[in-house]
N, C-alpha and C positions, 0 to 999 in steps of 0.2 A: 504494499499499500504506500502509495506517495504522500509525503508530508505536506500539508498546506502550508502556503506563505502568505503573509499579509504585511502591510506596511505597519511599522512602530508607530506607537503614539506616546505622548509624554507620560501617560501613566504605566508605560511599560518600562520606564528607566531603571527601577529597582530590580526588576526580574532580569533585565539585561545584564546589570552590573553583577548580580549574584551569578549568572553563568559565566560572564567575562572571569569572574574571579575564580570560579571553579575549574575552569578551562586552564587558566594559567598555572594553578596549582597542580593539575594533572600533567600538563605539557611540559612545564618549566622547572619542575622538582629537580635538582641536581645541576640546573643551569644558573637559575637565580638562587640568592641565599635564601635558606629556610627561614631565617627571621623576617624576612621580607614577604615571602609568600604566607607565612604564618600571621603576619600582622598588617602592616599598612596597606597592603595591596587591597584590602576589602574596602577601606574608606578611599583610597584613590580611585578605584572603579567606580564606587558609588557617586563620588564627586564629578568625576568625568561625564557620566551618563546623566547626572541632573542638570549639569551646565549645558550639555548638548540639547536637551529638550527643555531648556528654560526659554520663557518667552523673550523676545519674539523669535519663534522657530526659523531656523535658516532654510530657505528654499534650495541651497546649495549642499544640502545634506540629505541622502536617502538611506533609511535603515529599513531594512526587510527581515521579518522573523520566521522562523520555521516552528511549527507547533504540532504536537500529538495531543489531541484532546486539549486540557487546560494547561498542558506542560510545554514549556519553552525548550526546544531542542536544539536550537541554533539561531545566529543572526548574522547579518553582513552590513556593514556601514560603508558607503560610498561617499566620498567627498567629491562634489562636481566641480569642475574647473579648479581643482587644486593645483595641478601641475601645469604651469602656462604653455609648455612645449607638449605635453602629452594630453591634458585634460584630465578626466576623472581618475581618482585615486581610490582603489579598494583599500580603505584605510584598516578594516577589521573584519575577519570571518573567523567565527568561533562556533563550534558545535559541542555539544554534551558528550562527555566520554561515552555515554551509553549509545550514541550513534555512530561511534567508530566503525570504520570500514563499510558504511552502507551507502556512502556517495551523497550524504547530506551537505557536507562541505561544498563539493563540486557543483552540485544542484543550486546551492545558495549563492555561489559566485556567479553562475550562469545567470541566475533570476536577478541578481543584483545588476549586472551589467546591463541587461535588458530594460530593467525597470528605470534605471537612471536615465534612460533616453526618453522618458514621458516629460 
């Protein structure tokens, strides 16, 4: 079954931050310091996503969510016109570790690229 996607809303910022934190803790353990992953990363990701969804919302940011039921399984954030020479920048693509090797990340990246053309 394919995971449905939808555009993120400001109310989603805490859920996005929680998945972003969990994904970093899973993927970057042993690469980034444990005291960082076990501590300030949670507050940093929460602040980042609060700021990204603070009014006025930027029309140059596109965030797409992948959900199964009410559970967030992944997200992609595209910053439009970020690079003067290249255009949009796929800034973040994160999937829940539970979705590993299911193609969710690739599908999010494709949908993010297509969606940012709207």
